[in-house]
C-alpha positions as CSV (number, residue, x, y, z in Angstrom):
1,M,-39.8,17.7,26.7
2,T,-36.7,17.4,28.9
3,I,-33.8,19.4,27.9
4,L,-30.3,18.9,29.3
5,K,-27.9,21.7,28.4
6,T,-24.4,22.7,29.4
7,N,-24.1,24.2,32.8
8,F,-20.4,24.6,33.3
9,S,-19.0,26.1,36.5
10,K,-17.0,29.3,36.2
11,G,-13.7,27.3,36.5
12,A,-14.7,24.9,33.8
13,A,-15.7,27.8,31.5
14,I,-12.3,29.4,32.0
15,A,-10.6,26.0,31.2
16,L,-12.6,25.7,28.0
17,L,-11.7,29.3,27.0
18,A,-8.1,28.6,27.7
19,G,-8.4,25.8,25.1
20,A,-10.2,27.9,22.5
21,T,-7.1,28.3,20.4
22,A,-6.6,24.6,20.2
23,L,-10.3,24.1,19.5
24,T,-10.3,26.4,16.4
25,S,-6.7,26.6,15.3
26,F,-6.9,23.9,12.6
27,T,-9.7,25.4,10.6
28,A,-8.9,29.0,11.4
29,F,-5.4,28.9,10.2
30,A,-5.3,26.0,7.7
31,A,-7.4,26.6,4.7
32,T,-6.5,23.3,3.1
33,H,-6.4,19.7,4.3
34,P,-2.8,18.9,5.4
35,V,-2.7,15.6,3.5
36,T,-5.1,15.9,0.5
37,G,-4.7,19.6,-0.1
38,E,-8.5,20.1,-0.4
39,E,-9.9,23.5,0.5
40,L,-11.6,23.2,3.8
41,A,-15.0,24.6,4.7
42,A,-15.0,27.5,7.2
43,D,-17.8,25.8,9.2
44,Q,-16.6,22.4,10.4
45,T,-20.0,21.3,11.8
46,Y,-21.1,17.7,11.0
47,T,-24.8,17.1,11.3
48,Y,-26.5,13.8,10.8
49,R,-29.8,12.0,11.4
50,M,-30.6,9.4,14.1
51,L,-33.6,7.2,14.0
52,D,-34.2,7.0,17.7
53,G,-33.6,8.9,20.8
54,I,-30.8,7.6,23.0
55,P,-31.6,6.2,26.4
56,T,-28.2,6.6,27.9
57,L,-24.7,7.9,27.3
58,D,-23.1,5.7,29.9
59,P,-20.6,3.3,28.1
60,Q,-21.3,0.5,30.6
61,L,-25.1,0.9,30.2
62,N,-25.3,1.3,26.5
63,E,-26.7,-1.4,24.2
64,G,-27.5,0.6,21.0
65,A,-25.4,0.9,17.8
66,Q,-26.5,4.5,17.3
67,T,-25.4,5.5,20.8
68,S,-22.1,3.7,20.3
69,D,-21.4,6.1,17.4
70,I,-21.7,9.0,19.9
71,L,-19.7,7.3,22.6
72,R,-16.8,6.8,20.2
73,D,-16.6,10.6,19.9
74,L,-16.9,11.2,23.7
75,F,-14.7,8.4,25.0
76,E,-11.7,6.5,23.7
77,G,-11.1,2.8,24.4
78,L,-7.8,1.0,24.4
79,T,-8.0,0.5,20.6
80,N,-9.8,2.1,17.6
81,Q,-10.4,1.1,14.0
82,D,-9.2,2.9,10.9
83,A,-11.3,3.6,7.8
84,E,-10.7,0.1,6.5
85,G,-11.7,-1.6,9.7
86,N,-8.1,-2.4,10.8
87,L,-7.3,-2.2,14.5
88,I,-5.2,0.8,15.5
89,P,-4.0,2.3,18.8
90,G,-6.4,4.3,20.9
91,A,-5.9,5.2,24.5
92,A,-3.2,2.5,24.4
93,E,-0.3,3.2,22.1
94,S,0.8,-0.5,22.1
95,W,-0.1,-3.9,23.4
96,E,1.2,-7.5,23.4
97,A,-0.2,-11.0,24.0
98,T,1.8,-13.5,26.0
99,E,1.3,-16.9,27.7
100,G,-0.4,-18.3,24.6
101,N,-2.8,-15.4,24.1
102,T,-4.1,-15.6,27.7
103,V,-2.4,-12.4,29.0
104,Y,-2.8,-9.1,27.2
105,T,-0.8,-6.1,28.4
106,F,-1.7,-2.6,27.1
107,K,0.7,0.4,27.4
108,L,-1.3,3.7,27.7
109,R,-0.3,7.0,26.2
110,A,1.6,9.2,28.6
111,N,-0.3,12.3,27.1
112,G,-3.8,10.8,27.5
113,K,-6.1,13.1,29.4
114,W,-9.6,13.4,30.6
115,S,-11.5,16.5,29.5
116,N,-10.9,18.1,32.9
117,G,-7.1,17.6,32.6
118,D,-6.7,14.5,34.7
119,P,-4.4,11.9,33.3
120,V,-6.0,8.8,31.8
121,T,-4.6,5.8,33.8
122,A,-4.8,2.1,33.8
123,G,-6.8,2.4,37.0
124,D,-9.6,4.1,34.9
125,F,-9.9,1.0,32.8
126,V,-9.8,-1.3,35.9
127,Y,-12.7,0.8,37.3
128,A,-14.8,0.8,34.2
129,W,-14.3,-3.0,33.5
130,R,-15.2,-3.9,37.1
131,R,-18.2,-1.6,36.8
132,A,-19.3,-3.4,33.6
133,V,-19.4,-6.8,35.3
134,D,-20.7,-5.7,38.7
135,P,-24.3,-6.9,39.1
136,A,-25.0,-3.6,40.9
137,T,-24.4,-1.8,37.7
138,A,-27.0,-4.0,35.9
139,S,-25.2,-3.5,32.6
140,P,-27.2,-4.9,29.7
141,Y,-23.9,-5.7,28.0
142,S,-22.2,-7.5,30.9
143,W,-22.4,-10.6,28.7
144,Y,-19.9,-9.0,26.4
145,M,-17.3,-9.0,29.2
146,D,-18.1,-12.7,29.7
147,I,-17.4,-13.6,26.1
148,M,-14.2,-11.7,26.3
149,S,-13.1,-14.6,28.5
150,I,-11.7,-12.3,31.3
151,K,-10.6,-14.4,34.3
152,N,-13.4,-14.7,36.8
153,G,-15.7,-12.6,34.6
154,A,-18.6,-15.1,34.5
155,A,-18.4,-15.6,38.3
156,V,-18.5,-11.9,39.0
157,I,-21.4,-11.3,36.7
158,A,-23.3,-14.2,38.4
159,G,-22.6,-12.6,41.8
160,D,-20.4,-15.4,43.0
161,M,-17.3,-13.4,43.1
162,K,-16.5,-9.7,43.9
163,P,-15.7,-7.2,41.0
164,E,-12.3,-6.8,42.5
165,E,-11.6,-10.4,41.6
166,L,-12.0,-9.7,37.8
167,G,-8.8,-10.6,35.9
168,V,-7.7,-7.0,35.3
169,E,-4.8,-5.1,36.9
170,A,-3.2,-1.7,36.8
171,V,0.5,-2.7,36.9
172,D,1.3,1.0,37.0
173,D,-0.4,4.2,35.9
174,L,0.3,3.4,32.2
175,T,0.2,-0.4,32.2
176,F,-3.1,-2.3,32.0
177,K,-3.0,-6.1,32.3
178,V,-5.8,-8.5,31.4
179,T,-5.7,-12.2,32.2
180,L,-8.0,-14.5,30.3
181,N,-9.4,-17.9,31.3
182,K,-8.7,-19.2,27.7
183,A,-6.7,-18.2,24.7
184,L,-8.5,-15.6,22.6
185,P,-6.4,-14.4,19.6
186,Y,-8.9,-11.6,18.7
187,F,-9.2,-10.2,22.2
188,A,-7.5,-6.9,21.3
189,D,-10.2,-6.3,18.6
190,M,-12.9,-6.6,21.2
191,T,-11.5,-3.6,23.2
192,A,-12.7,-1.2,20.5
193,H,-16.3,-1.8,21.8
194,A,-18.0,0.9,23.8
195,T,-18.7,-1.3,26.9
196,T,-14.9,-1.4,27.5
197,F,-14.4,2.4,27.4
198,P,-13.0,4.0,30.5
199,T,-15.1,6.1,32.8
200,H,-14.1,8.7,35.3
201,Q,-14.7,7.4,38.8
202,A,-14.7,10.7,40.7
203,T,-17.4,12.1,38.3
204,I,-19.6,9.0,38.7
205,E,-19.3,9.0,42.5
206,K,-20.0,12.8,42.6
207,H,-23.0,12.9,40.3
208,G,-24.4,9.4,40.4
209,G,-27.0,8.8,37.6
210,D,-26.6,12.4,36.5
211,W,-22.9,12.0,35.6
212,T,-23.7,11.8,31.8
213,K,-25.5,15.2,31.7
214,P,-23.7,18.0,29.8
215,G,-21.6,20.0,32.2
216,N,-21.2,17.0,34.5
217,M,-19.7,14.5,32.0
218,I,-15.9,14.1,32.0
219,S,-14.7,12.1,29.0
220,N,-11.5,11.2,27.3
221,G,-12.5,11.3,23.6
222,A,-12.0,13.8,20.8
223,Y,-15.2,15.6,21.8
224,V,-17.1,16.7,24.9
225,L,-20.9,16.7,25.4
226,T,-22.4,20.2,25.3
227,E,-26.1,19.5,24.7
228,W,-28.5,16.7,25.1
229,T,-32.2,17.3,24.3
230,L,-33.9,14.0,24.9
231,K,-35.5,12.4,21.8
232,E,-34.4,15.5,19.8
233,R,-30.7,16.2,19.5
234,T,-27.2,15.9,21.0
235,T,-24.2,18.2,20.4
236,R,-20.6,17.4,21.0
237,E,-17.7,19.8,20.5
238,R,-13.9,19.6,20.3
239,N,-12.1,18.4,23.5
240,P,-9.0,20.6,23.8
241,M,-7.5,18.1,26.2
242,Y,-7.7,15.2,23.7
243,W,-4.2,13.9,23.0
244,N,-4.6,14.2,19.2
245,N,-6.8,17.3,19.2
246,D,-4.4,19.2,16.8
247,K,-5.1,16.7,14.1
248,T,-8.9,16.9,14.5
249,I,-10.8,19.0,11.9
250,I,-14.5,18.6,12.6
251,D,-15.3,21.2,15.4
252,K,-18.8,20.2,16.2
253,V,-21.0,17.2,15.7
254,V,-24.8,17.5,15.9
255,T,-27.3,14.5,15.9
256,L,-30.9,15.1,15.1
257,V,-33.5,12.5,16.0
258,I,-35.9,12.2,13.0
259,S,-38.1,9.1,13.0
260,D,-39.5,9.6,9.5
261,E,-36.9,8.8,6.9
262,N,-38.7,10.9,4.3
263,V,-38.7,13.9,6.5
264,A,-34.9,13.3,7.0
265,F,-34.5,13.1,3.3
266,T,-36.3,16.4,2.8
267,R,-34.0,18.0,5.4
268,Y,-30.9,16.5,3.7
269,K,-31.9,18.0,0.3
270,A,-32.4,21.4,2.1
271,G,-28.8,21.2,3.3
272,E,-29.7,20.7,7.0
273,L,-28.1,17.3,7.2
274,D,-24.7,16.0,6.0
275,K,-25.7,12.4,6.3
276,T,-29.0,10.4,6.4
277,E,-30.3,7.0,5.4
278,I,-31.7,6.4,1.9
279,P,-35.5,5.9,2.2
280,A,-36.5,2.3,1.6
281,G,-36.8,1.6,-2.1
282,Q,-35.3,4.8,-3.4
283,Y,-31.7,3.9,-4.0
284,P,-32.1,3.1,-7.7
285,T,-33.6,6.5,-8.3
286,L,-31.3,8.5,-6.1
287,K,-28.1,6.9,-7.4
288,E,-29.1,8.6,-10.8
289,S,-30.4,11.9,-9.4
290,L,-27.7,12.3,-6.7
291,P,-24.6,10.6,-8.1
292,G,-21.8,10.3,-5.7
293,Q,-24.1,11.0,-2.7
294,A,-26.2,7.9,-2.6
295,L,-23.9,5.1,-1.4
296,V,-24.3,1.4,-0.9
297,F,-21.7,-0.8,0.8
298,P,-21.5,-4.1,2.7
299,R,-22.2,-4.1,6.4
300,L,-21.5,-6.7,9.1
301,C,-25.2,-6.9,10.1
302,T,-28.1,-9.3,9.8
303,Y,-31.8,-8.5,9.8
304,Y,-34.1,-11.3,11.0
305,Y,-37.4,-12.2,12.8
306,Q,-37.0,-13.8,16.2
307,F,-39.5,-16.3,17.6
308,N,-40.3,-16.1,21.4
309,L,-39.5,-19.7,22.5
310,S,-39.9,-18.9,26.2
311,E,-42.8,-19.9,28.5
312,N,-44.4,-16.6,27.5
313,G,-44.2,-17.3,23.8
314,P,-47.0,-18.8,21.7
315,E,-47.5,-22.5,22.0
316,A,-47.5,-22.8,18.2
317,F,-43.9,-21.5,18.1
318,K,-42.7,-24.5,20.1
319,D,-43.4,-26.6,17.0
320,V,-40.4,-26.4,14.7
321,R,-42.6,-27.1,11.7
322,V,-44.4,-23.8,12.3
323,R,-41.1,-21.9,12.6
324,K,-39.7,-23.4,9.5
325,A,-43.0,-22.8,7.5
326,L,-42.9,-19.1,8.5
327,S,-39.2,-18.8,7.5
328,Y,-39.5,-20.7,4.2
329,S,-42.4,-18.7,3.0
330,I,-40.6,-15.3,3.3
331,D,-39.5,-14.4,-0.2
332,R,-36.2,-12.7,0.7
333,N,-35.5,-11.6,-2.8
334,V,-38.8,-9.6,-2.9
335,I,-37.7,-7.9,0.4
336,S,-34.3,-7.0,-0.9
337,E,-35.1,-6.2,-4.5
338,K,-38.6,-4.8,-4.4
339,V,-39.1,-3.3,-1.0
340,L,-35.6,-2.1,0.0
341,K,-33.8,-1.9,-3.3
342,G,-30.5,-1.2,-1.7
343,G,-28.4,-4.2,-2.6
344,Q,-29.1,-6.2,0.5
345,F,-28.2,-9.9,0.4
346,A,-30.9,-12.6,1.0
347,A,-30.0,-14.3,4.2
348,Y,-30.3,-18.0,5.0
349,T,-27.6,-18.0,7.7
350,Y,-27.2,-15.8,10.8
351,T,-23.6,-14.9,10.1
352,P,-22.9,-12.6,7.1
353,E,-20.5,-13.7,4.4
354,A,-18.5,-10.5,4.9
355,T,-17.4,-11.7,8.4
356,A,-13.6,-12.1,8.5
357,G,-12.4,-15.7,8.4
358,F,-15.9,-17.1,8.0
359,T,-16.7,-19.6,5.2
360,M,-20.4,-19.5,4.3
361,P,-21.9,-23.0,4.6
362,T,-24.5,-24.4,2.2
363,I,-27.9,-24.3,3.9
364,P,-30.2,-26.6,1.9
365,Y,-33.4,-24.5,2.0
366,G,-31.3,-21.5,0.8
367,T,-30.6,-23.5,-2.5
368,W,-34.3,-24.2,-3.2
369,S,-36.4,-22.1,-5.5
370,Q,-39.0,-19.9,-3.7
371,K,-41.7,-22.1,-5.2
372,D,-40.2,-25.2,-3.5
373,R,-39.8,-23.3,-0.2
374,D,-43.5,-22.2,-0.4
375,A,-44.6,-25.8,-1.1
376,K,-42.6,-27.1,1.8
377,A,-44.0,-24.3,4.1
378,T,-47.6,-25.3,3.2
379,E,-46.8,-28.9,3.9
380,L,-45.3,-28.2,7.3
381,M,-48.0,-25.8,8.4
382,T,-50.7,-28.3,7.5
383,A,-48.9,-31.0,9.4
384,A,-48.7,-28.7,12.4
385,G,-52.5,-28.4,12.3
386,F,-52.9,-24.9,10.8
387,S,-54.6,-23.9,7.5
388,K,-56.5,-21.0,6.0
389,S,-59.6,-22.3,7.7
390,N,-57.8,-22.7,11.0
391,P,-55.2,-19.9,10.8
392,L,-52.2,-19.4,13.0
393,K,-52.5,-16.0,14.7
394,F,-49.8,-14.0,16.4
395,E,-48.4,-10.5,16.9
396,L,-45.2,-9.2,15.1
397,L,-43.3,-6.5,17.0
398,Y,-41.1,-3.9,15.4
399,N,-39.5,-0.7,16.5
400,T,-40.5,2.6,14.9
401,S,-39.1,2.9,11.3
402,E,-40.7,3.3,7.9
403,A,-38.4,0.5,6.5
404,H,-39.3,-1.9,9.4
405,K,-43.0,-1.2,8.8
406,K,-42.7,-1.8,5.0
407,I,-40.9,-5.1,5.6
408,A,-43.4,-6.2,8.2
409,I,-46.3,-5.4,5.9
410,A,-44.7,-7.3,3.1
411,V,-43.9,-10.4,5.1
412,S,-47.3,-10.5,6.9
413,A,-48.9,-10.4,3.4
414,M,-46.7,-13.3,2.3
415,W,-47.8,-15.3,5.3
416,K,-51.4,-14.5,4.8
417,Q,-51.5,-15.3,1.1
418,K,-49.4,-18.5,1.3
419,L,-50.3,-19.9,4.7
420,G,-53.4,-18.1,5.8
421,V,-51.5,-16.7,8.8
422,E,-53.2,-13.7,10.5
423,V,-50.6,-11.3,11.9
424,T,-51.2,-8.2,14.0
425,L,-48.4,-5.7,13.6
426,V,-47.2,-4.0,16.8
427,N,-45.0,-0.9,16.6
428,Q,-43.1,0.5,19.7
429,E,-40.5,3.2,20.1
430,W,-37.0,2.0,20.7
431,K,-36.7,2.0,24.5
432,T,-40.1,0.3,25.0
433,Y,-39.3,-2.2,22.2
434,L,-36.1,-3.2,24.0
435,E,-37.8,-3.7,27.3
436,T,-40.6,-5.8,25.6
437,K,-38.0,-8.1,24.1
438,K,-36.0,-8.4,27.3
439,T,-39.0,-9.5,29.2
440,Q,-40.2,-11.9,26.5
441,S,-43.5,-10.0,26.2
442,F,-43.8,-10.6,22.5
443,D,-44.7,-13.3,20.1
444,A,-42.3,-12.7,17.2
445,A,-40.2,-9.6,16.7
446,R,-38.1,-7.8,14.2
447,A,-34.5,-8.0,15.3
448,A,-31.0,-7.2,13.9
449,W,-27.5,-7.6,14.9
450,C,-24.3,-5.8,13.9
451,G,-21.0,-7.4,14.8
452,D,-19.3,-6.0,17.9
453,Y,-16.1,-7.4,16.5
454,N,-15.2,-9.0,13.2
455,E,-15.5,-12.7,13.9
456,A,-18.3,-15.2,13.5
457,S,-18.8,-15.7,17.3
458,T,-20.1,-12.1,17.5
459,F,-23.3,-13.4,15.8
460,L,-23.5,-17.1,16.8
461,D,-22.8,-16.6,20.5
462,L,-26.0,-14.6,20.8
463,L,-28.1,-17.7,20.5
464,D,-26.2,-19.6,23.2
465,T,-28.6,-20.6,26.0
466,K,-26.8,-18.4,28.6
467,H,-26.3,-15.3,26.4
468,G,-27.7,-12.1,27.8
469,Q,-29.1,-10.9,24.4
470,N,-30.9,-14.2,23.7
471,D,-34.3,-12.6,24.0
472,G,-36.1,-15.4,22.3
473,K,-34.7,-17.9,24.9
474,Y,-33.6,-20.4,22.3
475,S,-31.8,-23.3,23.9
476,N,-30.1,-26.4,22.4
477,P,-27.2,-28.1,24.1
478,A,-25.8,-29.3,20.8
479,Y,-25.7,-25.7,19.5
480,D,-24.1,-24.4,22.7
481,K,-21.5,-27.1,22.4
482,E,-20.5,-26.0,18.9
483,V,-20.3,-22.3,19.6
484,R,-18.3,-22.8,22.8
485,A,-15.9,-25.2,21.1
486,A,-15.2,-22.8,18.3
487,S,-13.2,-20.4,20.6
488,T,-10.6,-23.0,21.4
489,S,-10.6,-24.9,18.1
490,A,-7.8,-24.9,15.6
491,D,-10.5,-24.8,12.9
492,A,-13.4,-22.7,14.3
493,N,-15.2,-22.8,10.9
494,V,-16.0,-26.5,11.4
495,H,-18.0,-25.5,14.5
496,Y,-19.5,-22.4,13.0
497,T,-20.7,-24.5,10.0
498,A,-22.2,-27.0,12.4
499,A,-23.9,-24.2,14.4
500,E,-25.4,-22.6,11.3
501,K,-26.8,-26.0,10.2
502,I,-28.4,-26.5,13.7
503,L,-30.0,-23.1,13.4
504,A,-31.4,-24.0,10.0
505,D,-32.8,-27.2,11.5
506,D,-34.3,-25.5,14.6
507,M,-35.2,-22.2,13.0
508,P,-35.3,-20.1,16.3
509,I,-34.9,-17.1,14.0
510,A,-35.8,-16.4,10.4
511,P,-32.8,-14.6,8.8
512,I,-34.1,-12.2,6.1
513,Y,-31.2,-10.2,4.8
514,H,-27.6,-9.3,5.4
515,Y,-27.2,-5.5,5.4
516,T,-25.7,-3.0,3.2
517,G,-25.1,0.5,4.2
518,N,-27.6,2.7,2.3
519,I,-26.8,6.4,3.0
520,L,-26.8,9.8,1.5
521,I,-23.6,11.8,2.2
522,S,-23.1,15.5,1.4
523,P,-20.4,16.1,-1.2
524,Q,-18.8,18.3,1.4
525,L,-18.3,15.5,4.0
526,K,-15.1,13.5,3.5
527,G,-13.6,10.6,5.5
528,F,-16.7,8.6,6.1
529,P,-15.6,5.0,6.6
530,V,-17.6,3.2,3.9
531,N,-14.9,0.5,3.6
532,N,-15.2,-0.5,7.2
533,V,-17.8,-3.3,7.3
534,M,-18.4,-2.7,11.0
535,L,-18.9,1.0,10.3
536,K,-17.2,2.1,13.4
537,M,-17.2,5.9,12.9
538,Y,-15.0,8.5,14.5
539,S,-16.0,12.1,13.7
540,R,-12.4,13.2,14.3
541,D,-11.4,11.3,11.1
542,M,-13.8,13.3,9.0
543,Y,-13.7,16.8,7.5
544,K,-15.8,19.1,5.4
545,V,-14.5,20.7,2.2
546,A,-15.5,24.1,0.8
547,K,-18.5,24.2,-1.6
């Protein structure tokens, strides 16, 4: 086991001690919440469960949703979201769009500081954004900077232009200017994403790949990293240099990596966790036995199975009849109502209905009865040359999770019973799973996507031929044309509807369900953003009340 713990220099320790009053003043001297009047707990430590260990805490190298939750505590981007999902100021106190939404200018806070006391400047954002697109960084999320439509972004990512030619500029220390290659009215919303967070150049240049270790990391968020035990836990504590530290109540945030959801549930009941996920299938029981603690709410996420359509993929998957047969024969209502039991919505489109401004199109197979879908699936599979006597065989990959396993077992049983398909289930831990998908070393794989911003393109762009997260290597020029046209159209939904219908015709993925949040929250923990469909969480907005 590798353990990375705080190793502050003497000077750093003195600096932290100097900030001790700011670190503890709120809870030490305010027995009640300043707005609600609730009595606050003496111990403001928030502890929650994570499913997987985190491979990186570098904003420009991260690609995981769970890690983003941590990064939003450690770093602060230009914008944040409130508990309802509305965009609010972050490191920038204001911004404006000019020249037809092709130039965005952000004014940074004069009191923004890094955890070592350095001022947060526009140059820090220029450095981080150039770093994100620089091929030398090898950011798995460089594509995100491309779809932000930043001038010269695509060329820099491709290695055809230098990072210094990216359309970003520090007009002065507190003015950050971004020039786009096309109008993007929701651009500001995209800056709440972790890839766009600033990073401290001097720290990275000094420590290289070790800059994210506790004691080395310099960050500008509400918390600093004080412990990181790989595949076990992270700890972050109040940052006395944060511009709004006086309004923060939670002093310490601890994440515990617990792969087994039932073990996590046991630890929650024992009072060791303030938040964890509801074990698959247990919501109906827990909402009765733990009223007010078992919560379900809509999420901007889709769960699906992805077919490998690359040269490495099975020859059978190149036949659309096979892909359609496998998708049609999945009884989505059984998955949501019998296996998960957490209010999930059966999915026949990639984009969830909860997406802002998105009008859900009618997808024909989604209107059929399951009996009719099964009959059509059998017909298609037979026409493709497969049957129970000549079965289709392939491997189905999923990352470690009891829920993923239950779904895979249920779906593979459906395929076996209805179509004679023989599936071998392959389980991998998170980091290995990601690498297997990136290298197209799989047949079919469990996948999921949660919106990086609240607009349909955050889903549909992923299946564009050139998209960096298109792990199944789906490619259709007609589809690409629709999703690319949407960004400049006066009626984007026309193109989104067309794109969803192409997906239903091509079936490069089999949508299974649109997420709901299914969590257990301690009665003591308040301020968790259940009304934010993107579930962008900020520990500084939460607090714990007395028992």
